[in-house]
C-alpha positions as CSV (number, residue, x, y, z in Angstrom):
1,K,66.5,-128.3,2.4
2,F,68.1,-132.5,1.7
3,L,65.0,-133.1,-0.6
4,L,66.2,-130.1,-2.5
5,A,69.4,-130.5,-2.7
6,F,69.1,-134.0,-4.3
7,M,67.0,-132.6,-6.3
8,E,69.9,-130.7,-7.6
9,D,72.3,-133.4,-7.8
10,S,70.6,-134.9,-10.4
11,G,70.9,-132.4,-12.9
12,W,67.6,-131.4,-14.4
13,Y,66.6,-128.7,-11.3
14,L,68.2,-125.9,-9.9
15,P,65.8,-124.5,-6.7
16,N,65.7,-122.2,-4.2
17,H,66.7,-123.3,-1.1
18,E,65.1,-120.4,0.9
19,Y,62.1,-122.1,0.4
20,A,62.4,-125.5,2.2
21,D,61.2,-125.7,5.3
22,P,63.1,-125.9,8.6
23,Y,63.8,-129.3,9.7
24,Y,65.6,-130.0,13.4
25,F,64.7,-133.4,13.9
26,G,68.4,-134.3,14.1
27,E,70.3,-131.2,13.1
28,N,73.8,-130.8,13.8
29,A,73.9,-134.3,15.8
30,G,76.6,-135.9,14.2
31,C,76.9,-139.5,12.2
32,T,76.4,-141.2,15.9
33,F,72.5,-139.6,15.9
34,L,71.8,-142.7,13.3
35,T,74.4,-145.2,14.8
36,G,74.3,-144.9,18.7
37,T,71.4,-145.1,21.5
38,C,68.1,-143.5,22.1
39,S,69.6,-142.2,25.8
40,N,72.7,-140.6,24.1
41,F,70.6,-137.4,22.9
42,Y,68.5,-135.4,24.4
43,E,65.0,-135.7,24.9
44,Q,63.5,-133.1,22.3
45,H,64.1,-135.9,19.9
46,F,63.9,-139.1,22.2
47,C,62.2,-139.9,24.8
48,S,62.3,-141.6,28.2
49,S,58.6,-142.7,29.7
50,S,55.4,-143.0,28.2
51,E,54.4,-140.5,30.9
52,L,56.5,-137.9,29.7
53,Y,54.9,-135.9,27.2
54,G,55.9,-132.3,26.0
55,C,56.9,-130.5,22.7
56,N,57.8,-132.0,18.8
57,S,61.5,-131.2,17.9
58,D,60.2,-127.5,16.9
59,Y,58.4,-126.7,19.6
60,S,55.9,-125.8,17.4
61,A,52.8,-128.2,19.2
62,P,52.7,-130.6,22.3
63,A,53.7,-134.2,21.1
64,L,53.1,-137.4,23.1
65,C,56.2,-140.3,23.7
66,A,55.8,-143.1,22.2
67,S,57.3,-146.2,20.4
68,D,58.0,-146.7,16.9
69,T,59.1,-149.7,15.9
70,F,59.4,-149.5,12.3
71,Y,61.9,-146.9,12.2
72,T,63.6,-146.2,15.8
73,L,63.5,-150.1,16.6
74,D,63.0,-149.9,20.5
75,C,63.0,-146.2,20.9
76,L,60.3,-143.9,22.8
77,V,59.9,-140.7,20.2
78,R,58.0,-137.6,21.1
79,G,55.2,-137.0,17.4
80,S,52.5,-134.6,17.8
81,Y,49.3,-135.3,18.0
82,E,45.5,-133.8,17.6
83,Q,43.6,-131.9,20.6
84,L,40.2,-133.2,20.7
85,P,37.0,-132.1,19.8
86,V,38.4,-130.4,16.7
87,A,37.1,-127.8,13.8
88,A,38.3,-128.5,10.7
89,P,40.2,-131.4,9.1
90,D,42.9,-130.1,8.9
91,Y,43.8,-128.5,12.7
92,E,47.0,-130.2,13.6
93,S,47.4,-128.8,17.2
94,V,50.6,-126.4,16.7
95,C,50.0,-123.6,18.8
96,Y,50.2,-120.8,15.9
97,D,47.1,-122.2,14.6
98,D,44.3,-119.2,16.3
99,R,42.0,-121.6,15.8
100,G,43.1,-123.9,19.2
101,Q,41.7,-120.8,21.2
102,N,38.2,-122.3,20.3
103,I,39.0,-126.0,20.2
104,D,41.5,-126.9,22.6
105,S,40.4,-128.0,26.3
106,P,41.9,-125.4,29.4
107,A,44.7,-127.3,31.1
108,I,44.0,-128.3,34.6
109,I,47.0,-128.4,36.8
110,N,46.9,-129.0,39.9
111,G,43.3,-127.4,41.1
112,V,44.8,-125.0,38.9
113,T,43.5,-123.0,35.5
114,L,46.3,-122.9,32.5
115,G,45.7,-119.9,30.3
116,E,47.6,-121.7,27.3
117,V,48.1,-119.1,23.9
118,W,47.3,-120.1,19.9
119,S,49.1,-116.9,18.4
120,V,52.1,-116.5,15.9
121,S,54.2,-115.5,19.3
122,S,52.9,-118.6,20.6
123,R,54.8,-121.9,20.9
124,C,55.5,-125.3,23.0
125,A,57.2,-125.3,26.0
126,I,57.2,-128.6,28.8
127,L,55.7,-128.5,32.4
128,Q,57.1,-131.3,34.2
129,T,56.5,-131.9,38.2
130,T,59.2,-131.9,40.5
131,D,60.4,-134.8,40.6
132,G,60.7,-135.5,36.4
133,T,58.3,-138.5,36.5
134,S,55.7,-136.2,34.7
135,S,55.5,-133.5,31.7
136,T,53.5,-132.0,29.4
137,G,53.6,-129.3,26.6
138,Y,51.2,-126.4,26.6
139,C,51.0,-123.2,24.3
140,L,52.3,-120.8,25.7
141,D,53.6,-117.4,24.1
142,H,57.0,-116.8,23.6
143,Q,59.1,-113.9,23.3
144,C,62.5,-113.9,22.0
145,Y,65.0,-110.7,22.9
146,G,68.2,-110.1,22.8
147,W,68.7,-110.4,18.3
148,N,72.7,-109.8,17.7
149,G,72.5,-110.1,14.6
150,V,73.2,-113.9,14.0
151,Q,71.3,-115.1,16.8
152,Y,68.8,-114.8,19.4
153,D,70.6,-114.5,23.3
154,G,66.6,-116.1,25.3
155,V,63.5,-116.3,25.7
156,N,60.9,-115.2,27.4
157,I,58.1,-117.6,28.8
158,T,54.6,-116.4,30.1
159,V,52.6,-118.5,31.9
160,V,49.0,-116.9,32.8
161,L,46.4,-118.5,35.3
162,D,42.3,-118.8,34.2
163,P,42.2,-116.9,30.6
164,S,38.7,-116.0,31.5
165,D,39.8,-113.0,33.8
166,P,41.6,-109.9,32.1
167,I,43.2,-109.4,35.2
168,A,44.6,-113.1,35.8
169,P,48.4,-113.6,37.3
170,S,50.9,-113.9,35.5
171,E,54.3,-114.8,35.9
172,T,57.1,-114.4,33.3
173,I,60.3,-117.2,33.2
174,T,63.6,-116.0,31.4
175,C,65.4,-119.0,29.4
176,S,69.2,-117.7,28.5
177,R,70.7,-119.7,26.1
178,V,73.0,-121.4,28.5
179,D,69.6,-122.5,30.1
180,A,68.6,-124.9,27.1
181,L,66.7,-128.1,28.4
182,S,67.6,-126.9,32.1
183,T,65.1,-126.7,34.7
184,K,63.5,-123.7,36.5
185,S,60.7,-122.8,39.2
186,I,57.1,-122.0,38.8
187,S,55.9,-120.6,41.8
188,L,52.0,-119.9,40.1
189,I,51.8,-124.0,39.5
190,T,53.1,-126.3,42.7
191,N,54.9,-129.3,42.3
192,R,55.7,-127.9,38.2
193,E,58.6,-126.0,36.5
194,I,59.6,-125.6,33.2
195,I,62.6,-126.8,31.1
196,C,63.9,-124.2,28.9
197,P,64.0,-124.9,25.4
198,D,67.2,-124.3,22.3
199,V,66.8,-121.2,22.3
200,D,68.4,-121.6,18.1
201,V,66.0,-123.4,17.3
202,L,62.8,-122.0,19.2
203,C,63.6,-118.6,17.7
204,G,65.4,-119.1,14.7
205,T,68.8,-117.8,13.6
206,D,67.9,-116.7,10.3
207,S,67.1,-112.8,10.8
208,D,65.4,-110.8,14.4
209,T,61.6,-111.6,13.0
210,Y,60.4,-114.2,15.4
211,G,56.1,-114.3,15.8
212,T,56.4,-112.5,11.6
213,C,54.8,-115.7,10.3
214,Y,52.9,-118.1,10.6
215,W,52.4,-121.0,8.6
216,G,56.4,-121.0,7.2
217,H,59.0,-119.1,7.5
218,Y,60.9,-115.8,6.6
219,S,63.4,-115.7,4.7
220,A,66.2,-113.2,5.1
221,A,66.9,-114.1,1.0
222,E,63.3,-113.0,0.3
223,G,62.8,-110.0,2.7
224,K,59.6,-111.7,3.1
225,C,57.8,-114.5,4.8
226,V,58.3,-118.0,2.8
227,C,54.8,-120.6,3.3
228,T,54.1,-123.8,4.1
229,A,52.5,-125.1,0.2
230,G,48.6,-124.9,1.2
231,Y,48.9,-120.7,2.6
232,T,49.4,-117.1,1.5
233,G,50.0,-114.0,2.4
234,T,52.0,-111.5,4.2
235,D,52.3,-113.7,7.8
236,C,50.8,-116.9,5.8
237,N,48.3,-118.1,7.4
238,T,45.4,-117.5,4.3
239,R,44.3,-120.5,3.1
240,D,45.6,-121.0,-0.6
241,N,43.8,-123.1,-2.1
242,T,44.7,-122.9,-5.9
243,T,47.1,-125.7,-5.6
244,D,44.8,-128.0,-4.8
245,V,44.0,-131.5,-7.7
246,E,41.0,-131.9,-8.2
247,W,40.4,-135.7,-9.3
248,S,38.3,-137.1,-12.4
249,E,37.7,-140.4,-14.1
250,P,39.7,-139.9,-17.4
251,S,37.5,-140.1,-21.0
252,P,36.6,-143.4,-22.1
253,A,36.9,-142.1,-25.9
254,V,41.0,-141.6,-23.9
255,P,43.0,-144.8,-24.3
256,A,44.5,-145.9,-21.0
257,P,48.2,-146.6,-20.7
258,T,48.4,-150.1,-19.0
259,Y,51.8,-150.7,-16.7
260,W,52.9,-153.3,-14.6
261,V,52.5,-153.5,-10.7
262,P,54.6,-155.6,-8.4
263,T,51.3,-157.3,-6.6
264,L,52.2,-159.0,-3.6
265,P,51.4,-163.0,-4.4
266,T,48.5,-164.9,-2.5
267,Y,49.1,-167.8,-0.7
268,D,46.3,-170.4,0.6
269,T,48.8,-170.5,4.2
270,V,52.0,-169.0,5.8
271,C,54.0,-170.1,8.3
272,M,55.6,-169.0,10.9
273,S,58.0,-171.0,13.1
274,D,61.0,-170.0,15.3
275,F,59.2,-168.4,17.5
276,P,58.8,-168.2,21.6
277,D,56.0,-171.6,22.6
278,T,54.3,-168.5,24.8
279,Q,53.8,-167.0,22.2
280,P,50.5,-167.9,19.7
281,Y,52.3,-167.0,16.4
282,N,53.7,-170.5,15.4
283,G,52.2,-172.1,12.8
284,E,49.3,-171.7,10.1
285,W,47.9,-168.1,9.2
286,T,45.1,-169.0,6.5
287,Y,44.9,-166.1,3.7
288,I,41.5,-164.4,4.3
289,A,39.4,-163.8,0.8
290,G,39.5,-160.3,-0.4
291,S,42.1,-158.1,1.6
292,E,43.3,-157.0,-1.4
293,N,42.8,-153.4,-0.4
294,T,44.4,-149.8,0.0
295,Y,45.5,-151.1,3.7
296,T,46.5,-154.7,3.6
297,L,47.7,-156.9,0.3
298,P,47.3,-160.1,1.5
299,A,46.4,-160.8,5.4
300,Y,46.1,-163.6,6.9
301,E,44.5,-165.0,10.6
302,K,45.3,-167.4,13.4
303,S,43.5,-168.1,16.2
304,G,42.1,-164.1,16.3
305,G,45.2,-162.5,15.0
306,F,46.0,-160.9,11.6
307,L,49.3,-161.0,9.7
308,Y,49.4,-158.4,7.1
309,W,51.1,-156.3,5.3
310,L,50.5,-152.2,5.4
311,F,52.0,-150.6,2.5
312,Y,52.3,-147.7,4.1
313,H,54.7,-148.5,6.6
314,H,55.5,-150.8,3.9
315,A,55.8,-153.3,6.5
316,W,54.5,-156.8,7.8
317,L,52.7,-157.0,11.2
318,I,50.9,-159.0,13.9
319,G,48.1,-157.7,15.4
320,S,44.5,-157.7,16.9
321,E,43.1,-155.4,14.6
322,L,43.1,-155.7,10.5
323,G,44.8,-152.6,9.4
324,G,45.9,-151.1,12.3
325,D,49.2,-149.4,13.4
326,F,50.0,-151.1,16.2
327,S,50.6,-154.2,16.2
328,F,52.1,-157.3,18.4
329,C,55.2,-158.0,16.4
330,S,56.5,-156.1,13.1
331,C,59.0,-156.3,10.1
332,Q,59.7,-154.0,7.9
333,T,61.4,-154.8,5.0
334,S,63.7,-153.1,2.4
335,W,61.5,-150.8,-0.4
336,L,62.7,-153.4,-2.8
337,T,60.7,-155.8,-1.8
338,S,57.7,-156.8,-0.2
339,N,58.2,-160.9,0.8
340,I,57.8,-161.6,4.2
341,A,60.5,-164.6,2.9
342,H,63.2,-161.5,4.1
343,C,61.6,-161.5,7.2
344,D,63.5,-163.8,8.7
345,G,65.1,-163.2,12.0
346,L,63.7,-159.7,11.3
347,W,61.0,-159.5,13.5
348,T,60.5,-156.9,16.4
349,C,58.5,-158.3,19.4
350,S,57.8,-158.1,22.7
351,T,60.0,-161.4,22.1
352,S,62.7,-163.0,20.1
353,S,62.6,-162.9,16.2
354,G,61.2,-165.7,14.3
355,R,60.8,-167.2,11.0
356,A,57.3,-166.5,8.4
357,S,57.7,-168.2,4.7
358,Y,55.2,-169.1,1.9
359,V,54.8,-172.6,2.4
360,V,52.5,-175.0,4.6
361,C,54.3,-175.9,8.2
362,P,54.9,-179.5,8.7
363,G,52.3,-181.7,9.1
364,E,50.3,-180.1,6.6
365,A,48.6,-180.9,3.2
366,T,50.3,-179.3,-0.3
367,D,52.3,-176.4,-1.2
368,P,49.4,-173.8,-1.6
369,P,49.4,-172.0,-5.2
370,T,50.6,-168.9,-5.8
371,Q,49.2,-165.8,-8.1
372,A,50.6,-164.1,-10.8
373,P,50.8,-160.3,-10.4
374,T,48.4,-159.0,-12.4
375,T,48.1,-155.9,-14.7
376,V,46.7,-152.5,-13.5
377,T,45.0,-149.6,-15.3
378,V,45.3,-145.9,-14.2
379,A,45.4,-142.1,-15.7
380,P,46.9,-141.5,-18.8
381,T,49.8,-139.3,-18.5
382,T,51.4,-138.1,-21.8
383,A,49.7,-137.8,-25.2
384,E,50.6,-140.9,-25.9
385,P,49.5,-144.3,-24.1
386,T,52.5,-146.5,-23.3
387,T,53.1,-150.0,-22.3
388,A,55.5,-150.6,-19.7
389,E,56.8,-154.1,-19.5
390,P,58.0,-156.1,-16.2
391,T,61.5,-157.5,-16.1
């Protein structure tokens, strides 16, 4: 919705806001969601321990609890994860993907098999130990009840044991609106309790149509399911490949325009300093020839460690593996620059910050050479080729 509003304010577009997917992360949390600390917010957004797995912010899928130093500094956030094995590359472990019943392994809790469900009415429910030290999200059947024209009164969550047994014992946990984020006991599984969800987020507030749409959401204004890109049908459960874009090489007979793009200058060395002496980051890092690939541009090496630029995070990282997401230290620069010199004092590590610059450390020979930005060729976008020069 924010993106569509931004496009509308540009004056060039008049979007239909009914086609915006609901987005619940931080919804109605106020400015303190950006300025406050992680502990100020309930666990549907953030978590306090890597042992506290759960559900993502809209309860569509199970989620792990992990740090995200690129966007939240020291916060632990909930993020969806893929179950293995997968049946298709597009399988995302969401509870309403009914392929899950043939993919995900049965959940075993205290020797009891939990009958997880993947269907249009399935959502993620958090089961935690009674002492609150560990939790996990599971796909269970949810039935919203009590629509009053504005919102639902609550939701019934069904816990079933041993899905292979047609007469397996089951239990229904009722969570009302006032029960949100509180716990309720489960008699079928020892040492486990369920955390009741936020009813408005899980069931929706648009209309009495919970469990109608798979890959999309119901729009009362449109009177139908509005499907996510890539899906179609009345229930949004049919793949739609008509919008796929196939890449083809441009014809040699058509001249391709050239555009100047800023590339990272390549230096022979990078000098790191002011990191604690207990850390091996200070000193010269040597440029790795041929490291300007899709992920890292460029990269440097020192004592088995790597210093590299990861373009899709727009960040400099120090890690043990070239191009990996896991890092010991990171520095996310402004989207307007990728100069490592702008990381001075901005490194986020397990220790304090340090400095980095494209200079030779004290005691070394001469300043390394630089490489000017290069020109690349791309496919033409208009009938007449154009050239944009650097400013």
